[in-house]
A tleap script that builds the chain and sets N, CA, C and O, in Angstrom:
source leaprc.protein.ff14SB
mol = sequence {
  NMET THR ILE ARG PRO TYR SER PRO THR ASP
  GLN PRO ALA LEU GLN GLU LEU LEU ARG PHE
  ASN THR PRO GLN TYR PHE ALA GLU SER GLU
  LYS ALA ASP LEU ILE ASP TYR LEU ALA HIE
  HIE ILE ASP HIE TYR TYR VAL VAL GLU VAL
  TYR GLY THR ILE MET GLY CYS GLY GLY PHE
  ASN ARG THR PRO ASP GLY LYS HIE GLY VAL
  LEU SER TRP ASP ILE ILE HIE PRO ASP ALA
  GLN GLY LYS GLY ILE GLY SER THR LEU ALA
  LYS PHE ARG ILE ALA GLU MET GLN LYS LEU
  GLY MET THR GLU ILE GLY VAL ARG THR SER
  GLN HIE VAL TYR GLN PHE TYR GLU LYS MET
  GLY PHE ARG LEU LYS GLU ILE VAL LYS ASP
  TYR TRP ALA GLU GLY PHE ASP LEU TYR GLU
  MET GLU CLEU
}
set mol.1.N position { 93.542 38.028 37.711 }
set mol.1.CA position { 93.191 36.836 38.468 }
set mol.1.C position { 91.896 37.108 39.232 }
set mol.1.O position { 91.742 38.143 39.880 }
set mol.2.N position { 90.978 36.160 39.140 }
set mol.2.CA position { 89.691 36.257 39.826 }
set mol.2.C position { 89.485 35.006 40.669 }
set mol.2.O position { 89.692 33.888 40.195 }
set mol.3.N position { 89.076 35.199 41.925 }
set mol.3.CA position { 88.699 34.085 42.788 }
set mol.3.C position { 87.194 34.143 42.945 }
set mol.3.O position { 86.636 35.165 43.344 }
set mol.4.N position { 86.546 33.041 42.629 }
set mol.4.CA position { 85.083 33.004 42.725 }
set mol.4.C position { 84.648 31.676 43.314 }
set mol.4.O position { 85.421 30.717 43.309 }
set mol.5.N position { 83.404 31.600 43.829 }
set mol.5.CA position { 82.897 30.331 44.358 }
set mol.5.C position { 82.830 29.257 43.276 }
set mol.5.O position { 82.580 29.546 42.105 }
set mol.6.N position { 83.054 28.033 43.685 }
set mol.6.CA position { 82.953 26.862 42.814 }
set mol.6.C position { 81.516 26.663 42.364 }
set mol.6.O position { 80.575 26.909 43.117 }
set mol.7.N position { 81.362 26.215 41.128 }
set mol.7.CA position { 80.075 25.797 40.577 }
set mol.7.C position { 80.227 24.360 40.101 }
set mol.7.O position { 81.301 23.994 39.623 }
set mol.8.N position { 79.193 23.534 40.212 }
set mol.8.CA position { 79.301 22.157 39.715 }
set mol.8.C position { 79.739 22.067 38.247 }
set mol.8.O position { 80.312 21.057 37.840 }
set mol.9.N position { 79.479 23.097 37.458 }
set mol.9.CA position { 79.920 23.086 36.063 }
set mol.9.C position { 81.445 23.186 35.943 }
set mol.9.O position { 81.996 22.958 34.867 }
set mol.10.N position { 82.125 23.527 37.041 }
set mol.10.CA position { 83.589 23.610 37.063 }
set mol.10.C position { 84.251 22.245 37.227 }
set mol.10.O position { 85.459 22.115 37.024 }
set mol.11.N position { 83.476 21.232 37.589 }
set mol.11.CA position { 84.074 19.939 37.939 }
set mol.11.C position { 84.988 19.366 36.855 }
set mol.11.O position { 86.076 18.902 37.197 }
set mol.12.N position { 84.622 19.369 35.578 }
set mol.12.CA position { 85.553 18.830 34.584 }
set mol.12.C position { 86.906 19.554 34.561 }
set mol.12.O position { 87.947 18.914 34.412 }
set mol.13.N position { 86.895 20.859 34.707 }
set mol.13.CA position { 88.148 21.624 34.728 }
set mol.13.C position { 88.988 21.270 35.955 }
set mol.13.O position { 90.215 21.215 35.869 }
set mol.14.N position { 88.337 21.029 37.095 }
set mol.14.CA position { 89.068 20.655 38.307 }
set mol.14.C position { 89.651 19.254 38.179 }
set mol.14.O position { 90.761 18.997 38.644 }
set mol.15.N position { 88.916 18.357 37.558 }
set mol.15.CA position { 89.452 17.019 37.314 }
set mol.15.C position { 90.669 17.099 36.389 }
set mol.15.O position { 91.625 16.340 36.548 }
set mol.16.N position { 90.630 18.007 35.441 }
set mol.16.CA position { 91.769 18.203 34.536 }
set mol.16.C position { 92.972 18.767 35.307 }
set mol.16.O position { 94.105 18.344 35.074 }
set mol.17.N position { 92.739 19.702 36.206 }
set mol.17.CA position { 93.831 20.215 37.054 }
set mol.17.C position { 94.463 19.082 37.848 }
set mol.17.O position { 95.687 18.993 37.952 }
set mol.18.N position { 93.629 18.225 38.401 }
set mol.18.CA position { 94.142 17.091 39.161 }
set mol.18.C position { 94.981 16.182 38.259 }
set mol.18.O position { 96.062 15.737 38.645 }
set mol.19.N position { 94.480 15.915 37.074 }
set mol.19.CA position { 95.208 15.058 36.130 }
set mol.19.C position { 96.581 15.650 35.802 }
set mol.19.O position { 97.571 14.921 35.735 }
set mol.20.N position { 96.645 16.977 35.597 }
set mol.20.CA position { 97.917 17.637 35.305 }
set mol.20.C position { 98.914 17.494 36.456 }
set mol.20.O position { 100.124 17.550 36.239 }
set mol.21.N position { 98.410 17.311 37.678 }
set mol.21.CA position { 99.256 17.248 38.878 }
set mol.21.C position { 99.474 15.824 39.391 }
set mol.21.O position { 100.028 15.623 40.472 }
set mol.22.N position { 99.029 14.826 38.594 }
set mol.22.CA position { 99.189 13.418 38.963 }
set mol.22.C position { 100.233 12.795 38.037 }
set mol.22.O position { 100.127 12.967 36.823 }
set mol.23.N position { 101.195 12.106 38.531 }
set mol.23.CA position { 101.427 11.609 39.893 }
set mol.23.C position { 102.389 12.460 40.725 }
set mol.23.O position { 102.788 12.045 41.814 }
set mol.24.N position { 102.769 13.643 40.231 }
set mol.24.CA position { 103.750 14.432 40.971 }
set mol.24.C position { 103.250 14.842 42.356 }
set mol.24.O position { 103.984 14.730 43.338 }
set mol.25.N position { 101.995 15.321 42.439 }
set mol.25.CA position { 101.470 15.822 43.713 }
set mol.25.C position { 100.284 15.026 44.252 }
set mol.25.O position { 99.959 15.125 45.435 }
set mol.26.N position { 99.647 14.250 43.407 }
set mol.26.CA position { 98.486 13.468 43.821 }
set mol.26.C position { 98.618 12.044 43.295 }
set mol.26.O position { 99.211 11.808 42.242 }
set mol.27.N position { 98.060 11.106 44.041 }
set mol.27.CA position { 98.018 9.714 43.604 }
set mol.27.C position { 96.861 9.535 42.627 }
set mol.27.O position { 95.868 10.261 42.692 }
set mol.28.N position { 96.989 8.588 41.744 }
set mol.28.CA position { 95.942 8.277 40.766 }
set mol.28.C position { 94.605 8.001 41.462 }
set mol.28.O position { 93.550 8.387 40.959 }
set mol.29.N position { 94.650 7.340 42.606 }
set mol.29.CA position { 93.438 6.970 43.338 }
set mol.29.C position { 92.681 8.168 43.906 }
set mol.29.O position { 91.528 8.027 44.314 }
set mol.30.N position { 93.307 9.339 43.940 }
set mol.30.CA position { 92.655 10.507 44.535 }
set mol.30.C position { 91.598 11.140 43.637 }
set mol.30.O position { 90.840 11.995 44.095 }
set mol.31.N position { 91.533 10.742 42.374 }
set mol.31.CA position { 90.498 11.291 41.486 }
set mol.31.C position { 89.110 10.997 42.050 }
set mol.31.O position { 88.252 11.879 42.095 }
set mol.32.N position { 88.893 9.762 42.478 }
set mol.32.CA position { 87.591 9.398 43.056 }
set mol.32.C position { 87.319 10.189 44.332 }
set mol.32.O position { 86.177 10.560 44.603 }
set mol.33.N position { 88.369 10.449 45.119 }
set mol.33.CA position { 88.209 11.230 46.346 }
set mol.33.C position { 87.788 12.667 46.031 }
set mol.33.O position { 86.932 13.233 46.711 }
set mol.34.N position { 88.396 13.251 44.996 }
set mol.34.CA position { 88.025 14.619 44.612 }
set mol.34.C position { 86.570 14.667 44.152 }
set mol.34.O position { 85.825 15.563 44.549 }
set mol.35.N position { 86.168 13.723 43.329 }
set mol.35.CA position { 84.783 13.701 42.837 }
set mol.35.C position { 83.808 13.566 43.999 }
set mol.35.O position { 82.779 14.242 44.024 }
set mol.36.N position { 84.116 12.707 44.956 }
set mol.36.CA position { 83.272 12.544 46.142 }
set mol.36.C position { 83.235 13.830 46.965 }
set mol.36.O position { 82.171 14.249 47.422 }
set mol.37.N position { 84.399 14.454 47.153 }
set mol.37.CA position { 84.457 15.710 47.920 }
set mol.37.C position { 83.574 16.771 47.261 }
set mol.37.O position { 82.771 17.417 47.934 }
set mol.38.N position { 83.720 16.947 45.965 }
set mol.38.CA position { 82.949 17.977 45.266 }
set mol.38.C position { 81.448 17.701 45.321 }
set mol.38.O position { 80.644 18.633 45.347 }
set mol.39.N position { 81.075 16.432 45.338 }
set mol.39.CA position { 79.649 16.070 45.360 }
set mol.39.C position { 79.034 16.104 46.754 }
set mol.39.O position { 77.843 16.381 46.900 }
set mol.40.N position { 79.853 15.817 47.799 }
set mol.40.CA position { 79.253 15.584 49.114 }
set mol.40.C position { 79.871 16.329 50.305 }
set mol.40.O position { 79.266 16.368 51.376 }
set mol.41.N position { 81.036 16.908 50.145 }
set mol.41.CA position { 81.730 17.412 51.331 }
set mol.41.C position { 82.161 18.873 51.259 }
set mol.41.O position { 82.871 19.348 52.145 }
set mol.42.N position { 81.752 19.579 50.243 }
set mol.42.CA position { 82.141 20.990 50.114 }
set mol.42.C position { 81.478 21.809 51.212 }
set mol.42.O position { 80.286 21.669 51.484 }
set mol.43.N position { 82.264 22.652 51.825 }
set mol.43.CA position { 81.756 23.654 52.762 }
set mol.43.C position { 81.890 25.016 52.074 }
set mol.43.O position { 80.891 25.663 51.759 }
set mol.44.N position { 83.123 25.439 51.847 }
set mol.44.CA position { 83.436 26.637 51.063 }
set mol.44.C position { 84.507 26.219 50.062 }
set mol.44.O position { 85.554 25.702 50.452 }
set mol.45.N position { 84.250 26.442 48.767 }
set mol.45.CA position { 85.222 26.030 47.764 }
set mol.45.C position { 85.265 27.076 46.647 }
set mol.45.O position { 84.241 27.651 46.279 }
set mol.46.N position { 86.460 27.308 46.118 }
set mol.46.CA position { 86.690 28.397 45.180 }
set mol.46.C position { 87.536 27.936 43.999 }
set mol.46.O position { 88.283 26.962 44.085 }
set mol.47.N position { 87.398 28.660 42.901 }
set mol.47.CA position { 88.278 28.465 41.759 }
set mol.47.C position { 88.981 29.795 41.470 }
set mol.47.O position { 88.467 30.871 41.773 }
set mol.48.N position { 90.155 29.686 40.883 }
set mol.48.CA position { 90.924 30.858 40.462 }
set mol.48.C position { 90.929 30.867 38.944 }
set mol.48.O position { 91.341 29.897 38.308 }
set mol.49.N position { 90.476 31.953 38.374 }
set mol.49.CA position { 90.500 32.117 36.931 }
set mol.49.C position { 91.530 33.167 36.543 }
set mol.49.O position { 91.662 34.204 37.194 }
set mol.50.N position { 92.246 32.882 35.487 }
set mol.50.CA position { 93.171 33.841 34.887 }
set mol.50.C position { 92.737 33.985 33.430 }
set mol.50.O position { 92.793 33.029 32.656 }
set mol.51.N position { 92.308 35.185 33.071 }
set mol.51.CA position { 91.789 35.434 31.727 }
set mol.51.C position { 90.707 34.418 31.345 }
set mol.51.O position { 90.665 33.937 30.213 }
set mol.52.N position { 89.837 34.100 32.301 }
set mol.52.CA position { 88.704 33.231 32.051 }
set mol.52.C position { 88.990 31.736 32.077 }
set mol.52.O position { 88.080 30.931 31.876 }
set mol.53.N position { 90.250 31.350 32.324 }
set mol.53.CA position { 90.615 29.939 32.395 }
set mol.53.C position { 90.874 29.548 33.842 }
set mol.53.O position { 91.589 30.253 34.555 }
set mol.54.N position { 90.301 28.433 34.285 }
set mol.54.CA position { 90.529 27.974 35.653 }
set mol.54.C position { 91.957 27.465 35.769 }
set mol.54.O position { 92.351 26.513 35.094 }
set mol.55.N position { 92.728 28.118 36.639 }
set mol.55.CA position { 94.133 27.770 36.846 }
set mol.55.C position { 94.401 27.225 38.241 }
set mol.55.O position { 95.521 26.807 38.535 }
set mol.56.N position { 93.392 27.222 39.104 }
set mol.56.CA position { 93.571 26.697 40.447 }
set mol.56.C position { 92.244 26.582 41.161 }
set mol.56.O position { 91.222 27.111 40.724 }
set mol.57.N position { 92.296 25.869 42.280 }
set mol.57.CA position { 91.105 25.699 43.100 }
set mol.57.C position { 91.532 25.334 44.517 }
set mol.57.O position { 92.655 24.886 44.747 }
set mol.58.N position { 90.630 25.531 45.444 }
set mol.58.CA position { 90.870 25.168 46.832 }
set mol.58.C position { 89.741 25.670 47.694 }
set mol.58.O position { 89.033 26.609 47.330 }
set mol.59.N position { 89.578 25.040 48.833 }
set mol.59.CA position { 88.490 25.438 49.715 }
set mol.59.C position { 88.868 25.284 51.165 }
set mol.59.O position { 90.043 25.186 51.519 }
set mol.60.N position { 87.840 25.265 52.002 }
set mol.60.CA position { 88.031 24.963 53.418 }
set mol.60.C position { 86.749 24.374 53.970 }
set mol.60.O position { 85.652 24.602 53.460 }
set mol.61.N position { 86.931 23.616 55.020 }
set mol.61.CA position { 85.809 23.026 55.740 }
set mol.61.C position { 85.904 23.420 57.204 }
set mol.61.O position { 86.995 23.559 57.758 }
set mol.62.N position { 84.747 23.596 57.817 }
set mol.62.CA position { 84.670 23.977 59.232 }
set mol.62.C position { 84.276 22.782 60.091 }
set mol.62.O position { 83.596 21.861 59.640 }
set mol.63.N position { 84.725 22.827 61.351 }
set mol.63.CA position { 84.247 21.854 62.317 }
set mol.63.C position { 82.839 22.276 62.749 }
set mol.63.O position { 82.465 23.432 62.552 }
set mol.64.N position { 82.055 21.370 63.330 }
set mol.64.CA position { 80.692 21.723 63.733 }
set mol.64.C position { 80.618 22.929 64.675 }
set mol.64.O position { 79.647 23.684 64.628 }
set mol.65.N position { 81.629 23.120 65.526 }
set mol.65.CA position { 81.591 24.276 66.439 }
set mol.65.C position { 81.981 25.577 65.752 }
set mol.65.O position { 81.845 26.650 66.341 }
set mol.66.N position { 82.464 25.500 64.514 }
set mol.66.CA position { 82.807 26.691 63.753 }
set mol.66.C position { 84.097 27.367 64.138 }
set mol.66.O position { 84.432 28.406 63.567 }
set mol.67.N position { 84.839 26.817 65.089 }
set mol.67.CA position { 86.072 27.463 65.559 }
set mol.67.C position { 87.316 26.997 64.819 }
set mol.67.O position { 88.339 27.682 64.823 }
set mol.68.N position { 87.230 25.837 64.187 }
set mol.68.CA position { 88.383 25.257 63.511 }
set mol.68.C position { 88.049 25.068 62.039 }
set mol.68.O position { 86.954 24.630 61.684 }
set mol.69.N position { 89.006 25.404 61.197 }
set mol.69.CA position { 88.831 25.200 59.766 }
set mol.69.C position { 90.056 24.540 59.173 }
set mol.69.O position { 91.170 24.695 59.674 }
set mol.70.N position { 89.835 23.801 58.097 }
set mol.70.CA position { 90.923 23.093 57.433 }
set mol.70.C position { 90.884 23.430 55.947 }
set mol.70.O position { 89.851 23.278 55.296 }
set mol.71.N position { 92.011 23.887 55.417 }
set mol.71.CA position { 92.126 24.110 53.983 }
set mol.71.C position { 91.969 22.770 53.274 }
set mol.71.O position { 92.429 21.744 53.775 }
set mol.72.N position { 91.325 22.772 52.117 }
set mol.72.CA position { 91.056 21.507 51.439 }
set mol.72.C position { 91.271 21.604 49.934 }
set mol.72.O position { 90.968 22.617 49.304 }
set mol.73.N position { 91.795 20.538 49.387 }
set mol.73.CA position { 91.924 20.297 47.954 }
set mol.73.C position { 92.479 21.484 47.169 }
set mol.73.O position { 91.826 21.999 46.261 }
set mol.74.N position { 93.672 21.907 47.523 }
set mol.74.CA position { 94.374 22.927 46.749 }
set mol.74.C position { 94.984 22.272 45.517 }
set mol.74.O position { 95.746 21.312 45.635 }
set mol.75.N position { 94.658 22.776 44.360 }
set mol.75.CA position { 95.229 22.261 43.112 }
set mol.75.C position { 95.516 23.464 42.215 }
set mol.75.O position { 94.624 24.262 41.928 }
set mol.76.N position { 96.763 23.583 41.779 }
set mol.76.CA position { 97.168 24.687 40.909 }
set mol.76.C position { 97.728 24.103 39.618 }
set mol.76.O position { 98.516 23.157 39.656 }
set mol.77.N position { 97.336 24.649 38.496 }
set mol.77.CA position { 97.834 24.200 37.199 }
set mol.77.C position { 99.360 24.299 37.190 }
set mol.77.O position { 99.907 25.298 37.657 }
set mol.78.N position { 100.057 23.293 36.673 }
set mol.78.CA position { 101.524 23.333 36.666 }
set mol.78.C position { 102.108 24.594 36.021 }
set mol.78.O position { 103.149 25.082 36.461 }
set mol.79.N position { 101.456 25.124 34.992 }
set mol.79.CA position { 101.954 26.342 34.343 }
set mol.79.C position { 101.821 27.579 35.225 }
set mol.79.O position { 102.467 28.595 34.969 }
set mol.80.N position { 100.991 27.498 36.258 }
set mol.80.CA position { 100.751 28.640 37.141 }
set mol.80.C position { 101.486 28.508 38.476 }
set mol.80.O position { 101.477 29.440 39.280 }
set mol.81.N position { 102.115 27.375 38.716 }
set mol.81.CA position { 102.808 27.179 39.992 }
set mol.81.C position { 104.025 28.097 40.069 }
set mol.81.O position { 104.741 28.296 39.088 }
set mol.82.N position { 104.238 28.649 41.266 }
set mol.82.CA position { 105.353 29.559 41.482 }
set mol.82.C position { 105.084 30.976 41.017 }
set mol.82.O position { 106.003 31.793 40.967 }
set mol.83.N position { 103.837 31.283 40.674 }
set mol.83.CA position { 103.496 32.617 40.166 }
set mol.83.C position { 102.572 33.381 41.102 }
set mol.83.O position { 102.029 34.420 40.727 }
set mol.84.N position { 102.387 32.871 42.328 }
set mol.84.CA position { 101.597 33.585 43.321 }
set mol.84.C position { 100.131 33.216 43.385 }
set mol.84.O position { 99.418 33.710 44.259 }
set mol.85.N position { 99.659 32.371 42.499 }
set mol.85.CA position { 98.246 31.999 42.496 }
set mol.85.C position { 97.901 31.180 43.735 }
set mol.85.O position { 96.888 31.438 44.385 }
set mol.86.N position { 98.729 30.201 44.065 }
set mol.86.CA position { 98.475 29.370 45.244 }
set mol.86.C position { 98.503 30.166 46.532 }
set mol.86.O position { 97.638 29.985 47.389 }
set mol.87.N position { 99.480 31.041 46.683 }
set mol.87.CA position { 99.558 31.821 47.924 }
set mol.87.C position { 98.417 32.837 48.001 }
set mol.87.O position { 97.888 33.089 49.084 }
set mol.88.N position { 98.036 33.418 46.871 }
set mol.88.CA position { 96.900 34.350 46.872 }
set mol.88.C position { 95.621 33.622 47.269 }
set mol.88.O position { 94.834 34.139 48.062 }
set mol.89.N position { 95.409 32.433 46.726 }
set mol.89.CA position { 94.219 31.650 47.065 }
set mol.89.C position { 94.242 31.227 48.535 }
set mol.89.O position { 93.211 31.282 49.205 }
set mol.90.N position { 95.393 30.811 49.040 }
set mol.90.CA position { 95.493 30.412 50.453 }
set mol.90.C position { 95.205 31.602 51.371 }
set mol.90.O position { 94.450 31.470 52.335 }
set mol.91.N position { 95.793 32.746 51.084 }
set mol.91.CA position { 95.568 33.942 51.913 }
set mol.91.C position { 94.104 34.364 51.869 }
set mol.91.O position { 93.543 34.770 52.886 }
set mol.92.N position { 93.487 34.270 50.698 }
set mol.92.CA position { 92.066 34.594 50.561 }
set mol.92.C position { 91.221 33.711 51.472 }
set mol.92.O position { 90.346 34.201 52.186 }
set mol.93.N position { 91.489 32.399 51.445 }
set mol.93.CA position { 90.686 31.466 52.247 }
set mol.93.C position { 90.941 31.653 53.739 }
set mol.93.O position { 90.014 31.562 54.543 }
set mol.94.N position { 92.174 31.910 54.108 }
set mol.94.CA position { 92.475 32.164 55.523 }
set mol.94.C position { 91.715 33.393 55.992 }
set mol.94.O position { 91.156 33.388 57.088 }
set mol.95.N position { 91.684 34.441 55.186 }
set mol.95.CA position { 90.932 35.651 55.543 }
set mol.95.C position { 89.437 35.347 55.665 }
set mol.95.O position { 88.776 35.850 56.574 }
set mol.96.N position { 88.907 34.536 54.764 }
set mol.96.CA position { 87.492 34.153 54.836 }
set mol.96.C position { 87.208 33.374 56.123 }
set mol.96.O position { 86.186 33.590 56.774 }
set mol.97.N position { 88.111 32.478 56.480 }
set mol.97.CA position { 87.944 31.688 57.701 }
set mol.97.C position { 87.956 32.592 58.927 }
set mol.97.O position { 87.160 32.416 59.849 }
set mol.98.N position { 88.859 33.551 58.925 }
set mol.98.CA position { 88.944 34.471 60.060 }
set mol.98.C position { 87.696 35.343 60.154 }
set mol.98.O position { 87.232 35.641 61.255 }
set mol.99.N position { 87.145 35.758 59.005 }
set mol.99.CA position { 85.898 36.525 59.008 }
set mol.99.C position { 84.767 35.733 59.655 }
set mol.99.O position { 83.881 36.308 60.287 }
set mol.100.N position { 84.802 34.405 59.493 }
set mol.100.CA position { 83.778 33.536 60.067 }
set mol.100.C position { 84.061 33.180 61.530 }
set mol.100.O position { 83.322 32.407 62.140 }
set mol.101.N position { 85.131 33.746 62.087 }
set mol.101.CA position { 85.440 33.551 63.499 }
set mol.101.C position { 86.266 32.326 63.825 }
set mol.101.O position { 86.352 31.928 64.987 }
set mol.102.N position { 86.867 31.728 62.828 }
set mol.102.CA position { 87.698 30.546 63.093 }
set mol.102.C position { 89.015 30.978 63.715 }
set mol.102.O position { 89.714 31.846 63.191 }
set mol.103.N position { 89.338 30.363 64.832 }
set mol.103.CA position { 90.572 30.707 65.541 }
set mol.103.C position { 91.668 29.669 65.344 }
set mol.103.O position { 92.828 29.935 65.655 }
set mol.104.N position { 91.323 28.499 64.836 }
set mol.104.CA position { 92.305 27.458 64.552 }
set mol.104.C position { 92.190 27.087 63.084 }
set mol.104.O position { 91.110 26.744 62.603 }
set mol.105.N position { 93.315 27.158 62.373 }
set mol.105.CA position { 93.325 26.870 60.943 }
set mol.105.C position { 94.388 25.822 60.667 }
set mol.105.O position { 95.538 25.959 61.083 }
set mol.106.N position { 93.991 24.780 59.965 }
set mol.106.CA position { 94.916 23.706 59.655 }
set mol.106.C position { 94.905 23.353 58.183 }
set mol.106.O position { 94.098 23.856 57.402 }
set mol.107.N position { 95.825 22.474 57.828 }
set mol.107.CA position { 95.864 21.931 56.477 }
set mol.107.C position { 96.390 20.510 56.568 }
set mol.107.O position { 97.262 20.209 57.383 }
set mol.108.N position { 95.860 19.649 55.733 }
set mol.108.CA position { 96.322 18.253 55.636 }
set mol.108.C position { 96.861 18.102 54.228 }
set mol.108.O position { 96.102 18.145 53.260 }
set mol.109.N position { 98.167 17.925 54.110 }
set mol.109.CA position { 98.820 17.907 52.818 }
set mol.109.C position { 99.783 16.731 52.741 }
set mol.109.O position { 99.697 15.805 53.548 }
set mol.110.N position { 100.681 16.759 51.796 }
set mol.110.CA position { 101.659 15.681 51.643 }
set mol.110.C position { 103.077 16.225 51.731 }
set mol.110.O position { 103.295 17.433 51.821 }
set mol.111.N position { 104.032 15.307 51.703 }
set mol.111.CA position { 105.436 15.684 51.760 }
set mol.111.C position { 105.860 16.451 50.501 }
set mol.111.O position { 106.922 17.074 50.479 }
set mol.112.N position { 105.039 16.404 49.471 }
set mol.112.CA position { 105.395 17.040 48.212 }
set mol.112.C position { 105.155 18.548 48.207 }
set mol.112.O position { 105.747 19.266 47.401 }
set mol.113.N position { 104.294 19.031 49.100 }
set mol.113.CA position { 103.983 20.474 49.096 }
set mol.113.C position { 103.951 21.114 50.483 }
set mol.113.O position { 103.617 22.293 50.601 }
set mol.114.N position { 104.286 20.374 51.524 }
set mol.114.CA position { 104.182 20.946 52.871 }
set mol.114.C position { 105.032 22.192 53.036 }
set mol.114.O position { 104.687 23.072 53.825 }
set mol.115.N position { 106.146 22.284 52.301 }
set mol.115.CA position { 107.029 23.447 52.431 }
set mol.115.C position { 106.343 24.736 51.984 }
set mol.115.O position { 106.649 25.813 52.495 }
set mol.116.N position { 105.423 24.628 51.038 }
set mol.116.CA position { 104.626 25.783 50.622 }
set mol.116.C position { 103.878 26.352 51.826 }
set mol.116.O position { 103.865 27.565 52.037 }
set mol.117.N position { 103.258 25.476 52.611 }
set mol.117.CA position { 102.495 25.929 53.776 }
set mol.117.C position { 103.411 26.417 54.891 }
set mol.117.O position { 103.048 27.336 55.625 }
set mol.118.N position { 104.572 25.828 55.029 }
set mol.118.CA position { 105.549 26.326 56.020 }
set mol.118.C position { 105.892 27.785 55.737 }
set mol.118.O position { 105.990 28.588 56.664 }
set mol.119.N position { 106.074 28.130 54.473 }
set mol.119.CA position { 106.385 29.513 54.094 }
set mol.119.C position { 105.260 30.464 54.485 }
set mol.119.O position { 105.487 31.656 54.696 }
set mol.120.N position { 104.040 29.925 54.582 }
set mol.120.CA position { 102.888 30.748 54.948 }
set mol.120.C position { 102.663 30.796 56.457 }
set mol.120.O position { 101.710 31.419 56.926 }
set mol.121.N position { 103.542 30.136 57.220 }
set mol.121.CA position { 103.433 30.175 58.666 }
set mol.121.C position { 102.847 28.946 59.319 }
set mol.121.O position { 102.723 28.904 60.543 }
set mol.122.N position { 102.481 27.939 58.536 }
set mol.122.CA position { 101.958 26.695 59.108 }
set mol.122.C position { 103.107 25.902 59.721 }
set mol.122.O position { 104.232 25.927 59.222 }
set mol.123.N position { 102.805 25.198 60.811 }
set mol.123.CA position { 103.790 24.370 61.506 }
set mol.123.C position { 103.326 22.915 61.513 }
set mol.123.O position { 102.143 22.623 61.686 }
set mol.124.N position { 104.270 22.028 61.325 }
set mol.124.CA position { 103.989 20.602 61.253 }
set mol.124.C position { 103.576 20.052 62.609 }
set mol.124.O position { 104.237 20.298 63.617 }
set mol.125.N position { 102.462 19.295 62.625 }
set mol.125.CA position { 101.977 18.625 63.836 }
set mol.125.C position { 102.226 17.134 63.809 }
set mol.125.O position { 102.604 16.539 64.818 }
set mol.126.N position { 102.010 16.522 62.630 }
set mol.126.CA position { 102.060 15.057 62.553 }
set mol.126.C position { 102.339 14.607 61.126 }
set mol.126.O position { 101.937 15.260 60.164 }
set mol.127.N position { 103.032 13.485 61.006 }
set mol.127.CA position { 103.264 12.830 59.713 }
set mol.127.C position { 102.741 11.399 59.815 }
set mol.127.O position { 103.037 10.692 60.778 }
set mol.128.N position { 101.963 10.977 58.819 }
set mol.128.CA position { 101.474 9.603 58.749 }
set mol.128.C position { 101.896 9.050 57.385 }
set mol.128.O position { 101.435 9.521 56.345 }
set mol.129.N position { 102.770 8.054 57.402 }
set mol.129.CA position { 103.322 7.485 56.175 }
set mol.129.C position { 102.231 6.793 55.344 }
set mol.129.O position { 101.372 6.092 55.879 }
set mol.130.N position { 102.288 7.006 54.032 }
set mol.130.CA position { 101.386 6.369 53.061 }
set mol.130.C position { 99.907 6.586 53.382 }
set mol.130.O position { 99.086 5.703 53.133 }
set mol.131.N position { 99.567 7.729 53.921 }
set mol.131.CA position { 98.188 8.017 54.323 }
set mol.131.C position { 97.259 8.174 53.110 }
set mol.131.O position { 96.210 7.533 53.045 }
set mol.132.N position { 97.640 9.016 52.164 }
set mol.132.CA position { 96.781 9.292 51.013 }
set mol.132.C position { 96.811 8.124 50.022 }
set mol.132.O position { 95.791 7.750 49.442 }
set mol.133.N position { 98.005 7.562 49.848 }
set mol.133.CA position { 98.248 6.406 48.973 }
set mol.133.C position { 99.710 6.039 49.188 }
set mol.133.O position { 100.446 6.773 49.848 }
set mol.134.N position { 100.127 4.922 48.643 }
set mol.134.CA position { 101.528 4.528 48.803 }
set mol.134.C position { 102.427 5.623 48.213 }
set mol.134.O position { 102.286 6.012 47.054 }
set mol.135.N position { 103.347 6.101 49.043 }
set mol.135.CA position { 104.256 7.161 48.610 }
set mol.135.C position { 103.712 8.567 48.798 }
set mol.135.O position { 104.369 9.537 48.422 }
set mol.136.N position { 102.519 8.693 49.376 }
set mol.136.CA position { 101.901 9.985 49.631 }
set mol.136.C position { 101.548 10.070 51.111 }
set mol.136.O position { 100.497 9.600 51.548 }
set mol.137.N position { 102.452 10.683 51.871 }
set mol.137.CA position { 102.309 10.777 53.326 }
set mol.137.C position { 101.423 11.951 53.717 }
set mol.137.O position { 101.376 12.959 53.012 }
set mol.138.N position { 100.734 11.825 54.822 }
set mol.138.CA position { 99.961 12.938 55.399 }
set mol.138.C position { 100.912 13.813 56.210 }
set mol.138.O position { 101.658 13.321 57.056 }
set mol.139.N position { 100.874 15.096 55.942 }
set mol.139.CA position { 101.550 16.102 56.744 }
set mol.139.C position { 100.446 17.000 57.297 }
set mol.139.O position { 99.889 17.832 56.581 }
set mol.140.N position { 100.143 16.821 58.575 }
set mol.140.CA position { 99.111 17.635 59.207 }
set mol.140.C position { 99.775 18.860 59.807 }
set mol.140.O position { 100.751 18.748 60.548 }
set mol.141.N position { 99.235 20.041 59.479 }
set mol.141.CA position { 99.873 21.299 59.877 }
set mol.141.C position { 98.841 22.269 60.454 }
set mol.141.O position { 97.645 22.170 60.180 }
set mol.142.N position { 99.341 23.209 61.260 }
set mol.142.CA position { 98.495 24.259 61.858 }
set mol.142.C position { 99.114 25.619 61.622 }
set mol.142.O position { 100.336 25.768 61.602 }
set mol.143.N position { 98.259 26.604 61.445 }
set mol.143.CA position { 98.713 27.981 61.322 }
set mol.143.C position { 98.836 28.605 62.684 }
set mol.143.O position { 99.207 29.773 62.797 }
savepdb mol mol.pdb
quit
């Protein structure tokens, strides 16, 4: 398994990862959000390759003061879920955030995967019903 920085040439593979995870973990409408994020809002973003195939991705964004960071757009191929790729990628990004001096780390996720972050030590702060799309609630969490 290799974690490396995202390249714009990775975008089709990331869109495919999203498609594999829709509608179980993402709403159909989120495809446009991912494309916009990759084009305009990336701060630090990474892909996970296994034997040269992209099997996951995720990043983080910092607040202007640099003290707070938020994990962003975690997507793991269904065949790789439950095999440690997601937790390895999350731990990698948390370590990167800490190296940059971030003292507050959060994640904005849904009811479909918040338990994954709970296992990593994140605690629930807020729930907003139908935030991402109908049937996809926001679960805001902090480490």
